[in-house]
N, C-alpha and C positions, 0 to 999 in steps of 0.2 A: 497532579491534575486528575480528575475523576473521569474515566472514559465509559462509565456504565451506560449513559444515555446516547452514546454514539451509534449511528447506524453504519455498520461495517459492511463493505461489499468485497466480494472475491471475483476475480476475472471469470468470465464465462468460458475461457480457454483452459481453466484449471480442471483437471480430471477429478473423478471421484475416488482416485486411488490413494489419496493422502500424500501426494508428492510435495515438492517444494513450492509452496504457495504463500502469497501475502494477501492481506486485506487492507483496504483503504477506507478512510472515513474523513469527515470534515468537522472542524470545531473552530469557531471564531475566525473564519477566513483562512485557516491553515489546513493543509492536507496531512492526515495522520496515516502512518504505515506501520503494520505489525505482522509478525510471523503467525500463520494460522496454527502452527504446532505449539506455540508458546504465547497464548492469548493473554496471559497474566504477566508476560515479560515486558521488555522495553518497547516504547513506541517512538518512532522517528517522526519528527514534525518538520514539514517543509512548506515553503510558499507554493501557491498554486502555479506560479510561473516556473519554478524549479521542477515541480512535478510534471508539468506539460513538456518541458525540455527533456527530462529523463525518459518519459513515456515515448516521446517521438523517436529518441535514439534507440530505445529497445525495439520499437516497431520496425525501425529501419535496419535492425540487425547490427548495430554498432558493437564493436568489441570493447571499447573503452568509453565509459559514460561519465 
């Protein structure tokens, strides 16, 4: 899959210090997730429902998602 035209977004909570960050984008109704340090690397593709569930658990401080 070609991800050149994807508009990637990084969390506003990510600092400018090059830490452990991810970026998300969308394509064809799917949520795409990639590592900001390896933008040419693998891309995880999940459903919007799965992404919302994951994000809610992270925001709630869940230890196991």
